[in-house]
Structure formats: C-alpha cells, structure tokens
DOBANU-190019 format. One record per residue (C-alpha): residue number from 1; residue in three letters; chain; x, y, z. Coordinates in nm, 3 decimals, decimal comma, padded with zeros to 5 digits. Example, Ala and Ser with C-alpha at 12.3 -4.5 7.8 and 13.67 -1.06 7.14 Angstrom:
REM DOBANU-190019
num	residu	chaine	x	y	z
1	ALA	A	01,230	-00,450	00,780;
2	SER	A	01,367	-00,106	00,714;
This chain:
REM DOBANU-190019
num	residu	chaine	x	y	z
1	MET	A	-17,293	-03,168	13,440;
2	LYS	A	-16,949	-03,008	13,413;
3	ASN	A	-16,815	-02,819	13,704;
4	ASP	A	-16,826	-02,485	13,518;
5	ASP	A	-17,190	-02,542	13,426;
6	TYR	A	-17,276	-02,643	13,778;
7	LEU	A	-17,116	-02,336	13,933;
8	ASN	A	-17,286	-02,111	13,681;
9	SER	A	-17,622	-02,277	13,744;
10	ILE	A	-17,586	-02,215	14,120;
11	TYR	A	-17,488	-01,853	14,064;
12	ASP	A	-17,773	-01,804	13,816;
13	GLU	A	-18,025	-01,948	14,061;
14	VAL	A	-17,899	-01,736	14,351;
15	LYS	A	-17,912	-01,427	14,127;
16	GLU	A	-18,269	-01,515	14,016;
17	LEU	A	-18,378	-01,545	14,375;
18	GLY	A	-18,255	-01,186	14,418;
19	PHE	A	-17,993	-01,269	14,683;
20	VAL	A	-17,711	-01,129	14,475;
21	ALA	A	-17,671	-00,874	14,198;
22	ASN	A	-17,328	-00,988	14,066;
23	GLN	A	-17,035	-01,223	14,108;
24	TYR	A	-16,882	-01,008	14,381;
25	ASP	A	-17,199	-01,035	14,592;
26	PHE	A	-17,209	-01,412	14,523;
27	SER	A	-16,848	-01,449	14,648;
28	VAL	A	-16,927	-01,263	14,967;
29	LEU	A	-17,248	-01,478	15,018;
30	CYS	A	-17,019	-01,777	14,995;
31	GLY	A	-16,804	-01,627	15,276;
32	ARG	A	-16,521	-01,535	15,045;
33	THR	A	-16,345	-01,225	14,909;
34	PRO	A	-16,523	-01,036	14,633;
35	ALA	A	-16,307	-01,169	14,354;
36	TRP	A	-16,326	-01,534	14,467;
37	PHE	A	-16,596	-01,653	14,222;
38	SER	A	-16,423	-01,500	13,925;
39	ALA	A	-16,093	-01,662	14,030;
40	ILE	A	-16,232	-02,014	14,070;
41	LYS	A	-16,418	-01,990	13,742;
42	ALA	A	-16,110	-01,879	13,560;
43	ARG	A	-15,902	-02,154	13,711;
44	ARG	A	-16,182	-02,409	13,665;
45	LEU	A	-16,175	-02,506	14,027;
46	PRO	A	-16,469	-02,663	14,221;
47	MET	A	-16,646	-02,487	14,506;
48	THR	A	-16,486	-02,587	14,834;
49	VAL	A	-16,687	-02,773	15,094;
50	ASP	A	-16,689	-02,475	15,326;
51	ALA	A	-16,805	-02,241	15,045;
52	TYR	A	-17,093	-02,486	14,974;
53	LEU	A	-17,188	-02,488	15,338;
54	MET	A	-17,154	-02,113	15,396;
55	LEU	A	-17,365	-02,044	15,086;
56	SER	A	-17,628	-02,300	15,199;
57	HIS	A	-17,642	-02,142	15,543;
58	ASN	A	-17,675	-01,787	15,407;
59	ILE	A	-17,940	-01,887	15,160;
60	SER	A	-18,140	-02,066	15,427;
61	GLN	A	-18,114	-01,759	15,652;
62	LYS	A	-18,241	-01,538	15,371;
63	ALA	A	-18,510	-01,779	15,273;
64	VAL	A	-18,702	-01,746	15,601;
65	THR	A	-18,756	-01,376	15,522;
66	ILE	A	-18,919	-01,440	15,191;
67	ASP	A	-19,297	-01,392	15,184;
68	ASP	A	-19,355	-01,573	14,850;
69	ARG	A	-19,396	-01,942	14,938;
70	ARG	A	-19,275	-02,073	14,603;
71	LYS	A	-18,962	-01,858	14,609;
72	ARG	A	-18,894	-01,953	14,969;
73	LYS	A	-18,931	-02,328	14,886;
74	ARG	A	-18,702	-02,283	14,587;
75	ALA	A	-18,438	-02,120	14,807;
76	LEU	A	-18,456	-02,393	15,071;
77	THR	A	-18,435	-02,660	14,801;
78	LEU	A	-18,124	-02,491	14,670;
79	SER	A	-17,982	-02,477	15,018;
80	GLU	A	-18,035	-02,852	15,056;
81	ARG	A	-17,872	-02,920	14,715;
82	LEU	A	-17,564	-02,723	14,829;
83	VAL	A	-17,532	-02,937	15,141;
84	LYS	A	-17,561	-03,249	14,923;
85	GLY	A	-17,290	-03,100	14,699;
86	ALA	A	-17,067	-03,062	15,004;
87	GLN	A	-17,139	-03,413	15,120;
88	GLN	A	-17,053	-03,552	14,771;
89	GLN	A	-16,717	-03,368	14,775;
90	ILE	A	-16,642	-03,512	15,119;
91	SER	A	-16,727	-03,863	15,000;
92	GLU	A	-16,511	-03,822	14,695;
93	ARG	A	-16,218	-03,700	14,910;
94	ALA	A	-16,256	-03,991	15,147;
95	GLU	A	-16,256	-04,240	14,857;
96	ARG	A	-15,936	-04,089	14,725;
97	VAL	A	-15,775	-04,115	15,068;
98	VAL	A	-15,873	-04,480	15,103;
99	GLU	A	-15,735	-04,550	14,749;
100	LEU	A	-15,409	-04,385	14,834;
101	TYR	A	-15,394	-04,574	15,172;
102	MET	A	-15,465	-04,905	15,008;
103	SER	A	-15,215	-04,870	14,727;
C-alpha cells in the first residue's frame, strides 16, 4: 500500500471511530499542530515514529472509554497496528544506517 493510501486509511479509520471530525483534529491527536496532516499529505511524507506512537497512545486511551465492545476492539487493534508501523520505520532506518556504515 502506498504511503498516501496508508495515511488516508488511518485517518479514515480514526474518523469512523468518532475520535476526530477533521484533519485538524487528527493532527492534534497525533500530537502535532493542526495543519500537520495536510502538510505531510501535500509533501507526500510518511508519518514520523513519534506521531505513530502518540496517535497509538491517544487511541488506546480513548478506547478504554468506549462501551461498544466491537468498536473498542477495533480501536485497540488500530493502536497496535500503529505501534507496528513505528517499529517498521525504526527497522528500516536501522537497515539504512547499517548499509551506510558498511559501504
């Protein structure tokens, strides 16, 4: 899945869960300024590790307040996927560092 599609799918899912109403709210939920999400989309940048982790944390915090078990499980699953996304980015960066070091 392309980065743009992945970011939009995360945003759409967070919005469907009712945690945000718009991109500004999403940016703030990621621990960023209100215009952050629009800016990274326009520049086709990936989410940063810290944005993944902040969003995961905030979603898991909100999930515990959800009465609907299916919706709560969906939110917690998304939170876990975001942590895995952060881990993947860290691994990819580590591989690039090793490649640079070895060359």
